[in-house]
N, C-alpha and C positions, 0 to 999 in steps of 0.2 A: 504494500500500500504506500502510495506517494501522497504526501500532504502538501498543499500550497496555501500559505496564508495570504490574506488580502487578495483572494482569488477573483473578486469582481472588479479589481482595479485594472488599469490599462496594461500593466506588465503581467499581472496574474492571469488575465484572460488569454494573453498571447502564449504564456508558458503552457497552460492547459491545452490550447490548440496544438502547440508544437509537440506535446506528449502524445496527443491523439494521432497526429500526423506520423509519429514514429511507431505507431502500432500499439501503444500502451492501452489496454482495455479501459474504457471509461469507468468501469466498476472498481478499478484499482487506483483511482484518483479521488482524493478527498479535497474538496474545495472548502477551505476554512474561511468563513466570512462573518463580518459583524452583523450584516442584515441578510438573513437567508432569503427573504422575499425578493431581493435583487438578483438572486442566483437562479431564477427559474429557467433561464436558457441553458445553464449548465446542467441542471437537474434533468431537463428534457433530453439531454444527450446521454444520460445514464451516469453522470458524475455524482458521487456522493457529496451532498451539501451538508456541512456541519457548522453550527453556530460557534464562533470563536472570536472573542473580543480581547484585544491586547490589554485593555484597561480592566478586564474582569477575569482574573486568574481562575475563578471557579468554572468558567466556560471552557478553559483550555485543556484541562485534563481529560474531560469527556471527548472533546473534539479530536484529541491525539491518540485515542485508543486504537491500537492495531496499525498505526502509522510506523513504517520502517525508515523511510527517507522523508525528510521535511525540508521544504524551501521556506525560509523565513525572509519574506520581503520586508525591507526596512519600512518603518512607519512613516507616513507623511504628516503625522500629527506631531508638531515639534515640541509639544508639552511633555517633557520627560520621555524622550524617545528611548533612552537607555533603559529606563525602568520598564517600559512596555516590552522591549526586546528581552530583558531579563525574565519577565513573566513567562514568555514563550519558551525560553531556553530551560528554565527550571521545570516547567510543565513537561517539556520534551524528555528531560532526564528521568523524571518520575514515571512517565508513561512508557519508558523503555524504547524510545526512538533510537535507532541505530546510527543515524547520520544526519547532520544538519548542514544545509547549504544556506549561506547568508549573503544577501545582496549588499555588499559594502561599496566603497568608492575607489576608483583608480588611485594607486600610489598611497593608499590609506596610511601606511606605516611612516611615510615621510611628509605628507601634505600638512600644511600649517594653517590653511583657511578654516574658519570655524565649523563649517559643515562636516569636515572630516573628523572632528573631535568625537562626536557620538559614535561614528563607525569605529574609531580606534578603541573606544571603551567597550563597545559591543564585541569586537573581535577578542578582546581580553577576557570578557565574560565567557565567551565560547571556549577559549583555551582552558580557563579555570574549571569549566563544567565537567570536564572529563569525557564529553561526547566527541566522537569523531566528527570533524568539521571540514567544510570546503568554503573558502572565502571567494565569492564571485565579486571581484572588485571592478564594478562597472564604471566605464568612462562616461562622459557627458553624452546624453541622447541628442541626436540631430533635431528631434522634435522639440527640444527645449528652445530652439530658435525658429524652426519652420512654422511653428504654430502662430507666430506673429509676422511671418514673411510678408503677407499681403499688406499689413499696416506699414511695414518698413518701406515697401515699394511705393505705397501711396504717398508717404511723407518724403520719400527720397533719402531717408536717413536710417541707418542702423546704429543704435546707441549701445555703449558699453564702457567698461573700465578695464578691458583686458589688454590694452596696449598692442604690442606685436607678438603676444604670446601664442605659441602653437598649441593646438589641442587636437585630439583624435576623436572625431565624431563617428558614431555608428547609430543605426536605426534601433528603435526599441525592440523590433522583432529580432534583430541580431542577438541582442542580449537575452531575449526570451528563448531563442533556440539554443543558446549556450547553456542556459539553466536546465532546459529539457534534456540536453545531451548528458549533463552531469547526473541528473536524477534517473535517467533511463538506463545508464550503463554503470559498470563497476570499474574498479582499478584506478580511481582518481587520487586516492591517498597513498603515497609511497609506503612501501613496507617499512615498518619500524617507526613510522611517524604518526602523530595523532591527527594531523590535518595538513592542508595545503592551501595556497592562495593562487588564484588565477588573476593575472592583470589583464583585464578585458578592454582593449582599445581598438578603435577603427583603424583600417589600413591607411587611410589618408590623414595627413597632418595639415591643418588649415589654420589661418588666422581669421579674426573677425573681418579684416579687410577682404580676404579671399571670399568669405561668405557674402559680403555686400556685393562684390563683383559678380558672384554667381546669381544673386537676385537680379542684378542689372542685366546680365547676359540673357537670362530666361524671360525677363519681362519686357526687355527693350526700353526700360526706363532708367534714368540715372539714379543710382543708389550709392551713397557714400557712407563709410563708417566714421562715426564721430566718437572719439575717445574722450571720456570725461574723468575728472577726479572721482575717487570712490564715493565721497560724500555727496557730490553733485549728482552722480548716477543714481544713488539710493533715493535722493530727493525727487529726481525725475520719475523714477518708478512709482513713488508714492503719488505723484501728481496724476499718474495714469490709473490709479486705483489699487495698486499693489499694497497690501498691508505693510505697515512700517517695519515690523520685525523681519518679514520675508524679503522686503526690499533691501534691507541692510545685509541679509544673508546672501542674496544674489550678487550684490555689489562686492561683497567680500570674496565670493568665489571668483569673480572676475579678476580681482587682484592676484588670486592664486594662479589663474590662467596666465596672467602677465609674468609670473615667476616661473612658469613652465611646469606647474604642479599637476596639470591634467594632460600632459604629454607623455607618451610611452612608445617605445619601439617594439613592445611585446606583440607577438602574433598569437597569443593564447586564444583570442576570440575566433580568428580564422581557423585555427586548428580544431577547436571544439565544434564549430558549425560546419566544417568541411567545405567551405567556399569563401570567396572574398566577402568582406563586409559591404553593406549597401553603400554605393557611392553617394556622396553628399548631393551631387547633382540630381540623382534619382529621387532622393527624399524631398529636395526643393520642388522638383517637377510634380511630385505626388501632392505636395501641399498646395501648390498653385493651381493644379488642374483637377484635383479630386481623384 
């Protein structure tokens, strides 16, 4: 039995589909969700839907019964993320889960931007748990940018605070397929070790100016990248309606990008999915053309 937390989220749904595409029977997949009513489509495919709330430890033990491999998708609720993750890890140990895969962040062990801190602590909680673990250190999703591509094209400006920093973008489905590969196959933890880390990065290395140029190329409209000081970028995001705390988090990540902290020459992602990662140009085209 393979369990997927946050299974109705964007990544979770793609992981389940990737498992089904690999031939994993739906009856051997447990979708662990906060709101089971939102998982009707998964249930209709034969996937087991179980109530599991990161904030409610009493729901987790029951949800994890019989699960041998668990994918812990990091919480998008920034209120005590580590505490939420610890609840799941403790419940997994009690339930007898044999292996936990966790969606961390690229270069988690060396990154200094604030978003990496919760991942660093969660990785240590996993090490201390005694559970065999696999760290899926996901790089930045291309969708983090392409979701607002149309607005950038309309305004002629792509904003950020990433300077000329290189980063390796990959599509969300690439990371989902990698997670499915780890869950559906064995042999990912080297003999004699308690766990391992995969540094998951896209094949392409791009800057924000490269991304703006791609928007311009595909739209036929001028789009320029405007690099802002961190505080100014955070304030600009707030003016667009982004909550203050999240705006500062995003601006802080951009300064990490400027320092090269979301760059990697690793090809773990390509190796796991057995193909090149989705080109940035393809993701942009998909966002613009549907």
